[in-house]
N, C-alpha and C positions, 0 to 999 in steps of 0.2 A: 504494500500500500504506500502510495506517494504522500509527501507532506501536505500537498494541496487537498488530497482526498481526506486526510485526517482532519485538516482544518475545516473542511466542509461538513464532516460528521459532527464536529463539536460546535458548529454555529447554531445560534438560536433559531427559533421558528422563523420562516420567511417573512411573515407579517411584522414581527418584532424587529427583525434586522432591517426591513424596509423603512420602518418608522425611525429607527436610529440613524440610518443613512440620510434620510430626508432632513432630519434635524441637523446633522453635521453639515450637510450641504447649505442649509440656511445660515448656520453659524459662519461658514466660510464666506458667504456673501457679505455678512456684516463685518468680518475681519478685513476683507478686501476693501470695502468702502472706507473703513476707518483708516487704513493705511494710505489710501488715495488722498484722504482729506488732511492727513498729518503733514506738517511742514517738511519733514524729511522723508517723504514717501519712498520706502525701500522697494525699488522696482524688481529686484531679484526675489524678494520675499513675496511680492504680489504675484509674480509669475509662478512661483512654487505653489501658492495657494490656488491659483487658477487651474494649474495642472491637477492638483489633488481634487478640485471640484469636478473636473472632467472625468476623472477616474470614478468618483462617487456617482456621477450621473450615469455612466455606463453600467455600474453595478446595480443602481436603482432600476434602470431599464431592463436589465437581465432578470432581476427578481420579479418585476411586474409581469414580464412575459411568462415566467415560470408559474406565476400564480393565476394567470388568466387562462381559462380553458380554451383549447383550440375549437373553433366552431367551423364546421364544414358546411358551406352554403350550397 
């Protein structure tokens, strides 16, 4: 069993993880805005936060897809 498989087995229920990821995504929005407004806005830190936000968005989309049943029309 690979490390990723172990991590997936230990993760909380998808709905709980989805909620946590959405909250973290919102928190990153606020952190990015605060950095932009600060006198010495650290561009490198802003880029890192934006990258993390994209990773979270991808994970949120993946979880939403997994939780939504496939409907064959």
